[in-house]
C-alpha positions as CSV (number, residue, x, y, z in Angstrom):
1,M,0.0,0.0,0.0
2,T,1.4,3.4,-1.0
3,T,0.2,6.6,0.6
4,R,0.5,9.6,-1.7
5,S,0.0,13.3,-1.1
6,S,-2.9,14.9,-2.9
7,K,-2.5,18.0,-5.1
8,K,-4.9,20.9,-4.5
9,T,-6.3,23.4,-7.0
10,V,-4.4,26.7,-6.8
11,A,-6.5,29.7,-7.4
12,G,-5.3,32.3,-9.9
13,L,-3.1,30.0,-12.0
14,T,-3.5,30.2,-15.8
15,P,-4.8,27.2,-17.7
16,M,-1.3,26.6,-19.1
17,L,0.1,26.4,-15.5
18,M,-2.8,24.2,-14.3
19,T,-2.1,21.8,-17.2
20,A,1.6,21.7,-16.4
21,L,0.9,21.1,-12.7
22,S,-1.4,18.3,-13.5
23,S,1.4,16.5,-15.3
24,L,3.8,16.7,-12.4
25,P,4.5,13.3,-10.7
26,L,2.9,12.8,-7.3
27,Q,5.3,12.7,-4.4
28,A,4.8,9.6,-2.2
29,E,5.3,10.1,1.6
30,E,5.3,6.6,2.9
31,Y,5.6,3.1,1.4
32,Q,4.7,-0.2,3.0
33,V,7.3,-2.9,2.0
34,Q,5.9,-5.9,0.1
35,A,7.4,-9.3,-0.2
36,G,10.2,-9.3,-2.8
37,D,10.8,-5.6,-2.6
38,T,14.3,-4.2,-2.5
39,L,15.4,-0.6,-1.8
40,M,16.3,-0.4,-5.5
41,S,12.9,-1.5,-6.7
42,I,11.1,0.8,-4.3
43,A,13.3,3.8,-5.4
44,R,12.6,3.0,-9.0
45,S,8.8,2.8,-8.6
46,E,8.3,5.5,-6.0
47,L,11.1,8.0,-6.5
48,G,11.6,7.6,-10.3
49,S,15.2,6.2,-10.2
50,A,16.7,3.0,-8.8
51,A,19.9,5.0,-8.2
52,R,18.1,6.8,-5.3
53,W,18.2,3.7,-3.2
54,R,21.1,5.1,-1.1
55,E,19.0,8.2,-0.3
56,L,16.1,6.0,0.7
57,C,18.3,4.0,3.0
58,E,19.6,7.1,4.7
59,I,16.2,8.6,5.2
60,N,15.2,5.4,7.1
61,R,18.4,4.8,9.1
62,D,16.3,4.8,12.3
63,Q,14.9,1.4,11.3
64,L,17.5,0.0,8.8
65,D,20.7,-1.2,10.2
66,D,21.6,-2.8,6.9
67,C,20.5,-1.5,3.5
68,D,20.4,-5.0,2.2
69,R,17.8,-6.1,4.7
70,I,14.2,-4.8,4.5
71,L,11.3,-6.7,5.8
72,A,7.8,-7.0,4.4
73,G,5.4,-4.9,6.5
74,M,7.9,-2.1,7.2
75,T,6.7,1.4,6.5
76,L,9.5,3.4,4.8
77,I,9.6,7.2,4.6
78,L,10.1,8.3,1.0
79,D,10.5,12.0,1.4
80,A,13.0,13.5,3.9
81,E,11.3,16.9,3.3
82,S,7.9,15.8,4.7
83,D,6.7,18.2,7.4
84,G,4.4,15.6,9.0
85,S,1.2,17.4,7.9
86,G,0.4,15.1,5.0
87,Q,2.0,17.5,2.6
88,T,5.5,17.2,1.3
89,Q,7.7,20.2,0.7
90,S,7.7,19.5,-3.0
91,T,3.9,19.5,-3.1
92,A,3.8,22.9,-1.3
93,Q,6.3,24.3,-3.7
94,A,4.2,23.0,-6.7
95,E,1.2,24.9,-5.3
96,A,3.1,28.2,-5.4
97,V,4.8,27.8,-8.8
98,P,5.0,31.3,-10.2
99,D,5.6,30.5,-13.9
100,A,5.8,27.8,-16.5
101,E,9.6,27.9,-16.6
102,D,9.9,26.8,-13.0
103,I,7.5,23.9,-13.7
104,A,9.6,22.8,-16.7
105,T,12.7,22.8,-14.5
106,D,10.9,20.6,-11.9
107,Q,9.9,18.2,-14.6
108,T,13.4,18.0,-15.9
109,A,14.7,17.3,-12.4
110,E,12.3,14.4,-12.0
111,T,13.3,12.7,-15.2
112,P,15.7,9.8,-14.5
113,V,18.6,9.8,-17.0
114,P,21.8,7.7,-17.1
115,N,24.6,9.5,-15.4
116,A,27.9,8.4,-16.8
117,S,29.8,9.9,-13.8
118,E,27.8,8.1,-11.2
119,N,29.4,5.1,-9.4
120,F,26.6,2.5,-9.0
121,L,28.5,0.4,-6.5
122,P,27.0,0.5,-3.0
123,N,30.3,1.3,-1.3
124,D,32.8,3.7,-2.9
125,S,34.8,4.5,0.3
126,L,35.9,1.1,1.7
127,Q,33.7,1.7,4.7
128,G,33.4,-1.3,7.0
129,A,36.7,-3.0,6.4
130,T,38.5,-4.3,9.5
131,I,41.8,-6.2,9.9
132,G,41.5,-9.9,10.7
133,E,40.5,-13.3,9.3
134,L,37.2,-13.3,7.5
135,G,34.7,-15.2,9.5
136,G,36.6,-14.0,12.6
137,A,37.5,-10.5,13.6
138,G,38.1,-9.3,10.0
139,S,35.6,-7.9,7.6
140,L,35.5,-6.8,4.0
141,P,34.1,-3.3,3.2
142,D,30.4,-3.1,3.5
143,H,28.5,-4.8,0.6
144,W,31.6,-6.7,-0.6
145,D,31.7,-10.5,-0.5
146,I,34.1,-13.3,-1.3
147,Y,33.4,-16.8,-2.3
148,F,35.2,-19.9,-3.6
149,A,33.6,-21.5,-6.7
150,R,34.2,-24.4,-9.1
151,D,36.0,-26.7,-6.7
152,S,38.1,-24.0,-5.2
153,D,38.5,-24.0,-1.4
154,G,40.4,-21.7,0.9
155,A,40.4,-18.7,3.3
156,A,40.9,-15.0,3.3
157,A,42.0,-12.2,5.7
158,V,42.2,-8.5,5.6
159,V,45.8,-7.7,6.6
160,D,45.8,-3.9,6.2
161,V,43.3,-1.1,5.8
162,T,43.8,2.6,4.7
163,E,41.5,5.2,3.3
164,D,42.6,4.3,-0.2
165,W,42.9,0.5,-0.2
166,I,42.7,-2.7,1.6
167,D,45.2,-5.6,1.5
168,L,43.4,-8.9,1.2
169,R,45.3,-12.1,1.6
170,I,43.7,-15.1,-0.2
171,T,44.7,-18.7,0.2
172,Q,43.3,-21.2,-2.4
173,N,43.8,-24.8,-1.4
174,G,41.9,-26.6,-4.1
175,G,43.3,-28.2,-7.2
176,Q,41.4,-25.6,-9.4
177,G,38.7,-23.1,-9.2
178,V,37.6,-19.5,-9.2
179,V,37.8,-17.1,-6.3
180,H,35.3,-14.2,-6.6
181,V,35.8,-10.9,-4.7
182,N,32.4,-9.3,-5.3
183,F,31.9,-5.6,-4.9
184,A,28.1,-5.8,-4.7
185,R,26.9,-8.8,-2.9
186,R,23.5,-10.4,-3.6
187,G,20.8,-8.1,-2.5
188,S,22.9,-5.1,-3.6
189,F,23.3,-6.0,-7.2
190,V,23.2,-3.2,-9.7
191,E,20.0,-2.8,-11.8
192,T,20.4,-3.0,-15.5
193,T,18.6,-3.7,-18.8
194,P,19.7,-5.8,-21.8
195,N,22.3,-4.2,-24.1
196,E,23.6,-1.7,-21.6
197,R,27.3,-0.9,-21.7
198,W,29.1,-0.6,-18.4
199,E,32.6,0.6,-17.5
200,F,34.4,-1.2,-14.6
201,T,37.5,0.4,-13.1
202,A,39.7,-0.7,-10.2
203,D,43.1,0.1,-8.7
204,L,44.9,-3.1,-8.0
205,A,48.3,-4.6,-7.1
206,V,49.7,-7.8,-5.8
207,V,51.9,-7.0,-2.8
208,D,52.8,-10.6,-1.8
209,D,52.8,-13.8,-3.8
210,D,54.0,-17.3,-3.1
211,E,55.2,-17.3,-6.8
212,S,53.2,-20.4,-7.6
213,G,52.0,-18.6,-10.7
214,N,48.7,-20.5,-10.6
215,W,46.2,-17.6,-10.6
216,Q,45.0,-15.2,-13.2
217,A,43.2,-12.0,-12.3
218,N,40.2,-10.7,-14.3
219,L,37.7,-7.8,-13.8
220,A,34.4,-9.5,-14.7
221,G,30.8,-9.8,-13.6
222,S,27.6,-11.9,-13.9
223,Q,24.2,-11.1,-15.2
224,W,21.1,-12.1,-13.3
225,R,17.3,-12.1,-13.5
226,A,15.3,-9.6,-11.5
227,D,15.0,-12.0,-8.5
228,G,18.8,-12.5,-8.4
229,R,18.5,-16.2,-8.1
230,S,20.9,-18.8,-9.5
231,P,21.9,-19.8,-12.1
232,S,23.3,-16.6,-13.5
233,L,22.6,-15.5,-17.1
234,G,26.3,-15.7,-17.9
235,A,29.5,-13.9,-17.2
236,F,30.9,-11.0,-19.0
237,V,34.6,-9.8,-18.9
238,F,35.7,-6.3,-18.6
239,S,39.5,-6.8,-18.5
240,A,41.2,-10.2,-18.6
241,D,44.6,-11.5,-17.4
242,L,45.5,-8.3,-15.5
243,P,49.3,-7.7,-15.3
244,L,49.3,-7.0,-11.6
245,T,52.6,-5.8,-10.0
246,P,53.5,-4.6,-6.5
247,E,52.7,-1.1,-7.6
248,M,49.1,0.0,-7.7
249,A,47.8,0.5,-11.2
250,T,44.4,1.4,-12.6
251,F,42.6,-1.2,-14.8
252,T,39.5,-0.5,-16.7
253,G,37.2,-2.1,-19.3
254,T,33.7,-2.1,-20.7
255,A,31.2,-4.8,-21.4
256,V,27.6,-5.1,-22.5
257,T,24.8,-7.0,-20.8
258,G,24.0,-9.4,-23.6
259,S,21.3,-11.6,-22.1
260,P,17.7,-10.5,-23.0
261,D,16.6,-11.3,-19.5
262,A,19.4,-9.3,-17.7
263,A,18.0,-7.2,-14.9
264,L,20.9,-7.2,-12.4
265,V,24.7,-7.3,-12.6
266,D,27.4,-7.9,-10.0
267,P,31.0,-6.9,-10.8
268,D,33.9,-8.7,-9.2
269,L,37.6,-9.4,-9.2
270,R,37.8,-12.9,-10.4
271,L,40.8,-15.1,-9.7
272,V,40.9,-18.1,-12.0
273,S,43.4,-20.8,-10.9
274,S,44.8,-24.3,-11.0
275,G,46.6,-25.7,-8.0
276,P,47.0,-24.1,-4.5
277,W,48.3,-20.6,-4.1
278,T,48.5,-17.7,-1.6
279,A,48.7,-14.1,-2.6
280,T,47.9,-10.7,-1.1
281,F,46.0,-8.2,-3.3
282,R,45.9,-4.5,-2.7
283,I,42.4,-3.3,-3.8
284,G,41.1,0.3,-4.0
285,A,37.4,1.2,-4.1
286,P,36.3,0.3,-7.6
287,T,33.8,2.2,-9.8
288,F,31.0,0.8,-11.9
289,K,29.5,3.3,-14.3
290,R,26.8,3.1,-16.9
291,V,28.2,4.2,-20.3
292,S,25.3,3.7,-22.6
293,G,22.1,1.7,-23.3
294,D,19.2,1.3,-25.6
């Protein structure tokens, strides 16, 4: 159930202004979470842009400890400007619009457009990283995740943290496999549509290596359906076989969501290997930007 503010008739406005006002989007004040909702889906349907999910999370920090976890039945505030009288600030301003130029400006501001400069990853500051073994005292930055796939097996630890990077030691014990360091764990995947081009950039180095030479680093990602459930709709590679050195370097690449069912993407540092190995990777906060789409 969505509660929306009502627009009132404003005396003295010209017919042109009244027509323009009637076309302005209604501003929702509250939203009751339904089963299957995410902050992204709510931001898209109620605020006009999925990219505003961070704003939605911050507005509701009094009841959200984790932006990944919302529960059916919660009532979320959608407008931080609401004065509690049943009328949002944006509605009050619409009632006092002095001319058509201001209305055109408001309509332009409400139209969601791709922003090539926006980082769509949920954590661009390494916030939440702590030193220690993962699964123990250590933690990756908020929203990051690591998992061992395709017969790989091992452990990881954060061994150093600064404002600019973390050092992540990974031990792979299996005979082969793929280690994924995800920068948007499931529940925080980035919304997309088919045939969108994305740019993935990361600052990376390998500061310690057992010199086994059995791993290969790639910037990659997976495509998912809207519910994010397995199996994925296929991987896509942004930059393969990265020539990592002890000095930090910037790696970047672009790729297109090719699956016709693609609705979500998750970018990761993907370590493809055969045989056991141990290495410590220095990782800066990556960026994931929409470049173009249909």
